[in-house]
Backbone bond lengths (Angstrom), bond angles and torsions (degrees), N, CA, C in turn:
res aa  C-N    CA-C-N  psi(-1)  N-CA   C-N-CA  omega(-1)  CA-C   N-CA-C  phi
1 X - - - 1.374 - - 1.556 106.73 -
2 X 1.334 114.37 130.22 1.443 122.61 -174.91 1.586 105.66 -81.62
3 X 1.320 116.61 141.82 1.420 120.49 177.07 1.538 109.28 -103.69
4 X 1.337 114.53 139.61 1.464 122.26 178.55 1.534 108.78 -90.42
5 X 1.280 118.31 141.21 1.510 119.83 176.27 1.507 108.18 -63.19
6 X 1.239 116.36 145.76 1.464 125.47 176.27 1.548 106.22 -74.14
7 X 1.361 112.76 128.37 1.429 120.07 -179.08 1.504 110.09 -64.29
8 X 1.360 115.82 144.44 1.524 120.72 175.23 1.515 105.00 -79.31
9 X 1.316 113.47 127.87 1.506 121.54 179.16 1.466 112.31 -92.17
10 X 1.310 117.12 -177.99 1.478 123.51 -174.86 1.536 113.21 -57.51
11 X 1.341 118.66 -39.06 1.475 117.06 174.29 1.537 116.25 -60.80
12 X 1.334 113.69 -39.83 1.447 120.67 -179.59 1.502 110.26 -68.92
13 X 1.264 116.48 -42.02 1.546 120.32 176.59 1.554 111.04 -61.21
14 X 1.357 113.62 -44.59 1.495 116.94 -177.40 1.571 107.94 -66.66
15 X 1.341 119.53 -40.05 1.392 125.04 178.61 1.538 111.38 -57.12
16 X 1.378 114.02 -45.04 1.451 121.98 -175.95 1.545 110.76 -67.43
17 X 1.374 115.71 -36.76 1.493 124.97 178.79 1.597 105.85 -65.26
18 X 1.317 113.08 -48.53 1.506 118.41 179.61 1.458 113.52 -60.73
19 X 1.321 118.33 -46.13 1.524 121.42 176.85 1.463 109.98 -53.66
20 X 1.420 113.82 -49.92 1.450 113.07 -174.90 1.538 111.97 -66.40
21 X 1.263 115.62 -43.82 1.588 119.31 -179.30 1.492 110.24 -60.64
22 X 1.327 120.30 -41.35 1.486 123.57 -177.98 1.574 108.21 -70.69
23 X 1.283 113.76 -40.20 1.472 115.43 176.65 1.424 115.43 -60.01
24 X 1.354 116.95 -44.27 1.464 123.18 179.75 1.574 108.72 -67.36
25 X 1.300 113.88 -43.72 1.536 117.23 178.92 1.464 111.40 -56.78
26 X 1.286 118.33 -33.16 1.499 122.49 179.99 1.520 109.26 -89.54
27 X 1.311 122.15 4.51 1.460 122.41 175.55 1.474 113.66 68.23
28 X 1.299 116.58 30.60 1.487 121.06 -177.28 1.567 110.33 -104.61
29 X 1.330 116.33 138.50 1.486 118.44 172.87 1.504 105.31 -82.02
30 X 1.320 114.89 171.04 1.418 120.91 173.48 1.479 115.82 -60.21
31 X 1.386 109.72 -39.10 1.460 119.24 174.63 1.465 115.41 -55.98
32 X 1.353 113.41 -48.46 1.474 122.78 -176.25 1.526 110.46 -67.44
33 X 1.312 116.53 -38.10 1.487 118.23 178.69 1.542 110.30 -70.03
34 X 1.308 113.84 -40.11 1.494 118.63 177.77 1.488 111.72 -60.58
35 X 1.369 116.92 -39.50 1.462 120.20 178.44 1.514 109.41 -69.23
36 X 1.247 120.05 -35.40 1.528 118.95 174.48 1.492 110.97 -63.75
37 X 1.240 119.65 -41.95 1.483 125.86 -179.61 1.601 106.47 -61.73
38 X 1.308 118.39 -46.97 1.354 122.07 -179.29 1.618 110.94 -68.04
39 X 1.231 116.83 -37.73 1.474 119.12 173.72 1.522 114.55 -66.54
40 X 1.329 119.11 -19.04 1.416 126.76 174.37 1.504 112.99 -86.86
41 X 1.346 114.74 -0.42 1.498 119.64 177.98 1.525 113.83 97.50
42 X 1.232 121.75 3.76 1.438 121.19 174.70 1.527 112.32 -119.53
43 X 1.280 117.32 89.74 1.513 121.48 -173.48 1.482 109.38 -53.80
44 X 1.347 115.02 127.17 1.449 122.18 -179.25 1.529 105.86 -143.43
45 X 1.279 119.37 125.77 1.464 123.00 174.05 1.469 112.12 -83.60
46 X 1.353 115.42 163.54 1.456 120.20 -179.69 1.632 105.31 -69.90
47 X 1.278 114.08 -29.87 1.525 116.18 -179.98 1.517 108.68 -68.67
48 X 1.270 119.66 -44.14 1.447 121.66 176.18 1.478 111.71 -62.21
49 X 1.268 122.66 -39.23 1.428 125.73 177.24 1.499 110.53 -68.97
50 X 1.317 119.42 -36.42 1.470 123.49 175.96 1.501 110.61 -65.54
51 X 1.302 116.51 -43.52 1.515 118.83 177.07 1.502 113.77 -69.88
52 X 1.332 120.35 -28.11 1.434 123.51 176.10 1.552 107.01 -69.76
53 X 1.367 119.14 -50.21 1.456 122.21 175.85 1.441 116.61 -58.74
54 X 1.315 118.33 -30.77 1.423 122.23 175.81 1.597 115.38 -90.24
55 X 1.318 113.93 5.07 1.426 122.63 -178.94 1.562 112.49 60.21
56 X 1.308 113.92 32.86 1.510 117.20 172.57 1.548 109.15 -100.55
57 X 1.270 117.91 -1.13 1.520 121.17 179.30 1.552 104.41 -144.78
58 X 1.382 112.98 134.85 1.390 120.03 174.34 1.473 114.88 -70.26
59 X 1.277 121.30 138.32 1.473 127.11 179.42 1.567 108.38 -96.64
60 X 1.261 115.49 106.35 1.503 116.57 179.53 1.500 111.30 -76.60
61 X 1.283 117.24 174.78 1.455 117.79 -173.71 1.440 115.83 -64.62
62 X 1.420 113.83 -37.21 1.520 119.07 176.53 1.520 113.21 -60.82
63 X 1.321 115.02 -40.75 1.455 119.98 176.34 1.528 110.91 -63.66
64 X 1.334 115.41 -45.86 1.465 122.31 -179.87 1.482 110.66 -56.05
65 X 1.351 118.46 -50.85 1.375 125.05 -174.51 1.538 108.05 -65.25
66 X 1.284 120.94 -38.21 1.459 123.29 -178.07 1.460 111.62 -76.35
67 X 1.338 115.96 -38.07 1.489 118.11 175.69 1.495 109.95 -60.66
68 X 1.332 113.22 -46.76 1.564 113.87 -178.12 1.526 109.02 -60.96
69 X 1.350 118.49 -41.14 1.496 116.41 -178.99 1.549 110.23 -68.01
70 X 1.270 118.25 -31.29 1.472 120.42 177.67 1.494 109.25 -70.33
71 X 1.290 119.70 -29.87 1.557 123.80 179.14 1.600 107.01 -86.35
72 X 1.265 118.19 -13.58 1.516 120.73 179.50 1.430 111.79 82.03
73 X 1.326 121.70 31.55 1.455 125.54 177.10 1.394 112.53 -131.15
74 X 1.397 118.83 162.89 1.493 123.36 177.69 1.584 105.56 -67.46
75 X 1.225 115.79 152.67 1.538 120.91 177.39 1.613 111.51 -60.85
76 X 1.297 113.55 -36.45 1.456 117.33 179.14 1.583 113.49 -62.11
77 X 1.321 118.61 -19.76 1.413 120.85 177.08 1.533 112.33 -66.70
78 X 1.408 116.62 -22.16 1.366 118.54 -177.79 1.594 111.03 -93.28
79 X 1.228 116.77 0.33 1.465 122.20 177.93 1.531 111.10 -99.19
80 X 1.330 116.85 143.49 1.472 120.07 177.22 1.459 112.19 -64.94
81 X 1.308 117.41 145.20 1.459 124.16 174.77 1.455 109.28 -89.49
82 X 1.391 117.43 109.73 1.437 120.59 -175.43 1.494 112.08 -79.01
83 X 1.375 113.20 107.05 1.482 118.16 176.43 1.496 111.06 -111.87
84 X 1.287 114.63 -7.48 1.538 117.51 176.65 1.532 111.03 -59.33
85 X 1.351 114.08 124.24 1.513 119.24 -177.27 1.587 109.70 -54.83
86 X 1.336 117.30 -39.18 1.485 115.72 -179.02 1.450 115.11 -62.29
87 X 1.333 115.75 -37.01 1.449 121.55 177.53 1.533 110.42 -69.52
88 X 1.252 117.29 -42.09 1.473 122.99 175.52 1.490 109.98 -62.29
89 X 1.295 118.48 -42.48 1.494 118.64 179.44 1.478 112.40 -67.36
90 X 1.343 119.35 -42.56 1.475 121.13 174.71 1.417 114.58 -61.04
91 X 1.361 119.92 -34.50 1.412 126.05 179.68 1.478 109.03 -71.71
92 X 1.245 118.85 -39.96 1.506 123.70 178.78 1.600 107.48 -65.06
93 X 1.355 115.50 -40.63 1.432 120.90 -176.12 1.565 108.23 -67.47
94 X 1.324 114.40 -40.81 1.499 116.11 178.91 1.484 110.88 -67.37
95 X 1.303 117.39 -40.58 1.462 120.05 176.90 1.454 112.81 -61.22
96 X 1.306 117.77 -42.59 1.410 124.15 -177.03 1.552 108.41 -67.66
97 X 1.346 119.09 -38.89 1.464 121.76 178.37 1.517 109.30 -68.23
98 X 1.405 120.41 -35.62 1.428 121.29 -177.78 1.518 111.00 -72.43
99 X 1.391 115.39 -45.40 1.488 120.13 -177.67 1.464 115.78 -87.65
100 X 1.333 118.99 -8.12 1.408 123.24 178.15 1.474 116.90 77.75
């Protein structure tokens, strides 16, 4: 049975856009950012970075943390800020269910 790739959701799309915009703001090429990630111990090619920015490749947590470090920012800066009331409500409901 063939498996389908998991679709990239809104958080992944936002992270990809943020990575690209911060990279460009710092005057880095994809190749330079990929080299920085590799130097930090997480080998990343410029092709993988390009695919991540174009949402053709999922960015796992290890990539996200390394890319953030290579950009000189905390990893949370690459994640969307959830201000949508429905997300907040669901989060509160989950927290209440877990904590009782």
